[in-house]
N, C-alpha and C positions, 0 to 999 in steps of 0.2 A: 503449590508446585515448586519444587526445588530448582533454582537457577544456577548456572555456572558460566564461566568464561571459557570459550574454546578458540583455538588459533586456526584460522583458515587462510592459508597462503600468506602468513605474516600479519594478518589482520585479526585482532582480538575482539571477539564479539560475545555479547551476553545473550544466552539462550535459555528458554524454558521449554521442556519437552515432556508432555504427559501422554502416556501410551497404555491406557487401560483396556482398549478394545482390540484384541488380537485379530490380525488379518484385515482390519479396517483401514481406510485411507487416513492420512494426516492432513488436517486443515492447517495450512501455513499462513499466519497472519503477518501482513506487511503494513507497517504504520506510515503515517503521512509525514510531511516535511518538518513538523514540529513535534512528532509523536514519539512514543516509546512503548515498551512492553507494559509498563505500569498504567499508561493512559488508556489502554484497552479495557482496563478494569475487569469486570467479571464477564464481559461479553464472550471471550473465547471459551470459558468454562461452560457457559450456558449453551452455546452453539454445539460444543462437543457433546454435551449430554443429550441435547435434543436430536442431533443427527447421528449419535452413536459413532463418533469418529474421534481419533486421537488429535492432539493439538501440538503445534510447534510455533512458538513465538520468539522473536529475537529483536534486539536493538541494532539498527544499522550503525556502521562505524561513525563515531562522533555523537551518538545519541544515547540517552538513558545511561545504562551501566556498561556499555561497550567503551572501548578505548577511544581517545579523542581523534578527530581529524587533525592532520598536520597543518592544514591551511584551509581557509574558507573558499579558495579559488577552485572552481570545478570546471571540467571540460563540458562542452555542449552536450556530449553524449553520456553524461554521468549516470543517467538512469539505465542506459544499456549496460554500462559497466556494473551497476548494482545487480542487474539480472544475471550477469556472468558470475558475480560473487555468490549470489543466491544459489546458482547451480552448483558451485563448488561446495557451498555449505550443505546443501541437500545430499550431495555425494558423500561428504564427510559423515553425515548422520544416517546414511543408508535409507534415505526416504526417496522412493521411486514411484509413489502413488499419491502425489501431492494434490490437494485441492487448495488452490491459492485464493485467499481472501485479502484483497488489498484495498486500502483507502487512500484516495488522492494520489500523491506520488507513489504510494504503495500499490494502488490500482494500476497505474501505468507500468510499474515494474512487473506486476503480475502478467499483464498483457505481453510485454516484451519477452518474459521468461517462457510463456506458453508458446510464443512464436519461435523462439530460438532453441528451446529444449522440449519439444512436444512429447518425447518418449517418457518424460518424467512427470508430466502434468495431466491429471485425470479430469479436472474441471477448473473453471475460473469464475470467481465472483469479484467483479470490479465495481467498487463503490466510489463514485465521483472522481474517476480517473481522467487523465488528459491525454489526447493524442496529438494536439497542436496547441499553439498559444493564441489566446483570444484577448481582446481588449478588457473584457470583464475579469479575466484572470489577473491581468496586470493591475487593474484597479484594486482587486482584493489584496494583492501583495503590497501595494503602496499604502492601503488602509492599515494593514497589519504593521507595516514599518512605522506608521504614525502612532499606532497604539503602543508599539514598543518604546517609542521616545516619550510618550506623554502619560502612560498609565503604569500600573504595577506588573505589566506582562513579563518583564525580565525576571522579577522575583518569583512569579508563579511558575515560569518555565524552569527556574533554578531548582525547584523542588524535585524535578524529574531528571534534569540533565546536569546538575551541579555547575562546575566552572566551565562547562563546554558551551554554555548558552550563546555567548556573543558570536563565537565562530560558526555555530550551526545556523544561527539566525541570519548572519551575513551570507553564508553559503546558499541559503534558500533565496533571500530577497535579491542579492546582487546578481546571482545567476539568472533568475527569471527576468530581471529588468535590463540585462545587458543587450546591447544592439544585436550582437551576433546570435542571441538566443531566440530572437523574434521569429526566425524561420524554422525553428526546431519542429519536427513533425515525424511521427512514427507510423503514418498510414501505410507506408510501403511494407511494413511487417505484418499487417493484419491478415493478409491472405494466407499466411503460414500458421495461423491459429486454427487448429482442428478440434481442440477440446471444447466441450459444451461451455457456453458463456452466459452468465447472468450479469447484466449491467444495471446497477442500482443508482439512482440519482434523485436528489431533492429538486422539485420543480423550481424552487427559489434559491438554488445553489449560487452563492455569491462569487464562486471561482470559475464557473463554466456554464455554458448554455447547453441546451439539449442537443445541439449539433454534435457535441462530443459523443453522445450516446448513439445517435442515428448513424453517424459516419463510421462508428465502430461496428455496430451489429450488422450493418449491411455489407461490410467488407471482409469479415472473417469467413473461413471456409467451413467451420463446424456449425452446429446449431447455436442459435443465439436468441436471447429474449431480454426485454428491458422491463424494469420496474421503476416507474416514475411516481414519486410520492408528492402529492400536492402540499403547498405551503411549508415545505421543509427545505432547510439549507444544506450546507456542505457536509454535515456529519449525521446522516440518517441513523447510523447505529447507536448514536448517543441521544438524538432527538426523539426518535420513535423506535427504541430497541425491540419492542415486542413485534412490530410489523416486519422489521428486517430479519429477526430471528425466525419468524414463521415462514417468510418467503425463502430465506437461505436454506432452512431445514428441508423444505419441500424440494428445492432444487438439488440439494446434495443427495437426498434419498433417491431421487429419480435418476441421478447420474453416478451412483456408486454401488 
């Protein structure tokens, strides 16, 4: 799939858009806090083929092949701002029948986008997203910071993010562990989600408890279902891709 850089309100983002299925929705993939287009690997292509949908994948600003962030300092509402930018991006690309598939931070951004821009979103698949901060989340972030200092994690990330690694890693870890971020919560937005929702989570997710799932699916206004996978951690689409593909395909076919 050919990729390119586009300018969205002054932000230069790397995108890949594959549009083989005329008249079908586009699955928009939203990566996690250390992710990128490349790190999705072949999952978008496989889901596209199985669900007979088009795909749209992009690197958030500061990630992958997109242009760098100017600073690692983020406002508390940075994911709400990411949702606004996603709306601008989808407007630029003339995508108005999006099925959002977001992982971790990307899952949260998917929920916020569905709440704020319901006319654009056909369905939502939220994988391991967060709607509030938990102690287990902070432990996961601190563990990742320790790994960054003591292992070859920086070098592994550099393969995907180049010289942007230090800023994006600080942007993630320092934001989530700031005192003023402890009260971050998007539950107030959930009632505005009317699109069908599938929430996927590993039962052993090291970044969030099943409270994230339950409190989400019980507060949205549209139909919602959960898919909890035993013995699986924070990245089900990598740990058990065949299970996630099967469930996501069935959900998309039912809601498109």
